[in-house]
N, C-alpha and C positions, 0 to 999 in steps of 0.2 A: 434494390433495397441494400443499403449501406451496412456494413458490419460495424457493430459497436466493438469498441476496445475498452477494456476495464483495466485502470491503472492503479496500481498499489504503490505508494512511496513511503519511505521512512525519512521523516524530517526532523532535524535537530532543532529543539525548541528555542535555544539561545540564538542561533545564527539564521534560523529558517533555511538552512542549506539542505538539499535533498541528498541523502546519504546513499539510499538504495532505491532503484526504480525497477519495477516489474510491470509487463504488459501482457494481458490475457484476453483472448476472444470469448472466453467462457466465463460467465458471472460465478458459477459455483466454484471454479479454481481460484479465482481472484478473492472470493469471500473466505475460502479456506486458508489461503495464504495470510489474509488480513488478520484472521482469528487466531492463527498460529503465532503471528508476530505480537500480536496484542497480549498473548499469554506468556511471552518471554519476560523474565523479571530483569534481564540486563538492558532492557529498552526504555527504562524509567525516565531517562532524559530526552526522550524522542518521542514523536507523534507518528501514528501510523494512520495514513489517510488512503481511501479508496474513491476513486472518481471515474466517471464514464465519459468518453468522447465519441 
């Protein structure tokens, strides 16, 4: 059985450039980081994306 990796990225909307990249083996940790980033008011020009590989 392969381990899934959960990736959380902060992407600048204008340029589509990945600003920050996090990798987790645990969905709950990735979800907590994503939720925390989405609550930050200084990230209004960025998208926060979580995906699974």
